[in-house]
N, C-alpha and C positions, 0 to 999 in steps of 0.2 A: 551566573556567579552566584557567589557565598557572601554574604554580610554578615560580620560578626562585632557585636556590642558586648565590651566588659564593663564588670560593675565591681563594686566591693572594694575598692582600694582605699587607702587612708594611712593615719598615722597611729601607731602601736607602740607601746614599750617593749623592750627586750623580754623575752619570756611569755608574752601574750598571744594572742590569737587573732587570725585574720580568715573572712572567707572570701573567696574570688567567685565571680560567675561570668560566665560567657554564653550567650545567646545567639545562634546563627538563625540566616533566614537565606530564602534562595532556595538554589539547586544543591541541596546536599546529599544527593543521593549518591553519588560518586565518592563522597569523603570516608576512607577508610582509617584514618588516624587523627586522634584530635590531642590537644597538648596544649601546654604553657611553656612559654620561653622567658628570660627576661636579660635586660640588659641593665647592670649596675655602673653607676659612675666611674668612667674611666675604665672599664672592662667591657670585654666583648659580649655580645650576646651569644647565652647559653641554653639550653635545652634543660627545664625543669622538672617536669613529668609529661607521660604521653600516655593514651588510652585507645585501644583500638575497638572498634563495634561489637567486637565479641566480649571485650573487657579485660583483655590482655595490656598490663600498665609496665610503664617503665618510669625508674626515678633516679635522679642521678644522685650519686653517692651523698653531695653534702646536705640532702634533705631528707633522706631516707631515714622513715621512724617519724618524722615530724610533718611532712606533708602528705596528704592522700589527694588523690584525682579522682573524681568520678565523673560518670556521663548518666544522663538520661537519652536514650535515642529518640524516643517520641516526641519529645520536646525539642529535640536538637540543642541540648544545653550539656556546656561541661562545668564542673566545679574544681577547685583546687581549696582545701581546707588546709591553712598553715597554721601549724602550734609551734610551740616553743621558738617563737621567733628569734632570730639575733640580728643585730645591727649589720653584718655583712649580708643579711636578705633585700636589704634595702635595694630598691631596682624598681624599673618600669616592667611591668608584666605583662606579656602578650599573649594571646590566644591565638591558636593556630589549628587550622584546619587542613589536612592533607588528603587531596585527591588522587584517586587511582588513575591507570593507564598513563597519565602524563606526567605524572609526581607533581602537579600544579598546589602550590601553597597558597591558603586564605592567611588574613592578618587582621585582628582587630587593633584598634588605636592605641592600646594600652592602657593600663591604670596604674598610677604611681602607689607604692607600698614604702613607706618610710618606718623604719623600725628604730627608736630612740633608745639609747645605751642609759 
């Protein structure tokens, strides 16, 4: 199994920045994609950004130019640097690791990000 622990959430004013970190432990050798998802109040969960082991990244349109995902394969960590935060970014952010072959997903416990207007 893979265990994910997230950190870095908090309260920030609109326009501010926040960095999230996800540390993984366990059998991560089958993981091919890492990413961040979020669930805002009253809205369904959505993907925010993903990154493969090779470094290929994806960002949802609403965060392009503001959020940057990065990873350290050796340390089994994935980070999300969030800049120019907006109130609509308020959500619980979840770290996700996707496993190859069976497409199994592992999730962190979530970290709250609140952006005040």
